[in-house]
N, C-alpha and C positions, 0 to 999 in steps of 0.2 A: 676561594677555590678549595674544595675538599676532594682529594683524589689519592689513589695509590701511586706513589712515586716510582717511576721506572728506574730510579737511581738508588733506591733503598733495597738492599739484598733481603731484608726481612719482610718486605711487603707490607709495611705499616702505612696507615692513612697519614697523609701530609696535608697541612693547611697552608695556603699562601695568600697574600694580599697584594693588590695592585691598585693604583689610582690612575685613571685615564681621563684626560680632559680633551674634549672634542669641541673645537671651535672652527668656524669657517675661515678660509684663507681670504684675507682682504688684500687685493692688489694695490700696490703702492708704487708710484714713480717718483724719482728724485728731481723731476723737472716740472715746473708749473707754467702753463701758458696763461697769460692774463689778457683777456680781450680788452681792446682799447675803450669800449663803452663802459667798462667797470672801473676805469681810472679817471681821476680828476687831477689834472696837472696844473700847478700854479708856478709861475716864475717870478722871481723877485731879486733884488740886488743883494749880493752877499755882504756880510758885515763882519766886523772884527778886524784885528790887525792883519795886515797883509801887504801885498804889492800894489801895482798900478791898477789892477782890475777890480779891486775891492771898492764897493759903493759907487761904481761908475757904469757897470753893465748889468743887465738882468741875466746873470749866469747861475744863480742859485735856483734849485728846483724843490718844490714840495709836491709829493705824490701821495694821493689818497686812494685807497682801494675802497670803493663805494660799498660793496656788500658787507665787508667786515669792519670798516671804519679805521683800518690800520693806516697810519700816516708816517711817511718817511721824508725827511728833509735832507738835502745834500748840497753843500757849497764848498766842498774840498777842492774841486778842480777849477780850472780857469774858464772852461767853456760850458755852456748850457748843455750841449750834446753829451759831454763826458759826465756831467752831474746827473743828467737824466738816465744814462745807462747805469751808473753806479746806484742811483736810487731804485731803479727797477730790479737790480740784482739783490739789494737788501730787502726789498718788498717780497720778491720771490722766496727768499730764504725764510722770512717771517711767516709767509703763507704755508711754506713747507713744514715748519715747526708746528703751526696750527693744525695742519692736516694730520701730522703724526699724533698729536695729542687727541684729536677726534677719533682716529683709528684705535688708539690705545683705550679710550673711553668706551668705544663700541665693543671692542673685544672683552673688556671687563664686564660690560652689561650683558653680553651674550653668555659669558662664562658663569655669571652669577657668583654666589658665595661658594668657594671651594674649601671643603674641610676634609683633609686627608688624615684622619686620626681614628683610633680604635672606637668602634661603636657608631661611626658615621657612614658606614657602607650603605649603599642603596640597593645592591644586588648580590645575591649569593649563588654560586655555582657549585653544585654537589655532583660529583662523578662516582662516588662510592660511599656507601653500599647501594645506593639507588641513584638515579639520574634525575636532576631537577635544576632549573634556573628559576629563581624567585626574586622579584622586585620587592624589597622590604617596605617601601613607601606605599605602593599601590596594591600590594598583596597579589599582583598578577604573577602567575607562574606557568612554566612550560616544562613538560617532561621530556621533550626532545632536545637534548643539549646540543647534539651535533648540528641540527638546523640553526639553532641560535648562534653557534660558533661560525656557521657558514653565512651569517648575515640576516637570517629571518628574525628580525626584531620588531616588526610592525606592531605586534600585540603589545610589546613593552612601550613603544612610542605612543600608541593610542591611549594606553592606560596612564602613561605619564602626563599626556595632555589633559585628560580628564581630571587627574589628581591636581595638576596646577590650577585648573579652572576652579575646582572645589576649594583649593587653598585661597584663591583670590576672592571668592564669594564669602568664605568664612571670615576673611580679614576685614570685609566691609560691613 
């Protein structure tokens, strides 16, 4: 941004730089409902050192989430109902971690490579001695800076889309 600063008593031209990253908001919930048809539940006898219930009742639970293949086994509790509930909680937490990783990857993909350093700017805004906004990648420019500041950026978006398509075809 090149402008006459209102804070400079001598009226000199000032240059300032900013990096803005715009990505969509991805809604996230901290609770996951798992439909029964996505679960495969196996029961088996618990093993290992323990008390009277070990190796005598089918109290251990192995729960498989079919779409992801995540498997959770639980045999800590004495009853199958308690082990099933505990296995479901562990499975939900693992699916939640997986969802957060997918959201993080999606945000990174949408953001692309972000370089906020000198010479990597993609747009210049000049407010003095003349008015112009110019996209340095696409060479698209507008002389009406106020409209651009008010959100009229369709020309820049369309030029950016064309530029990305050209970059993709040049790469192949």
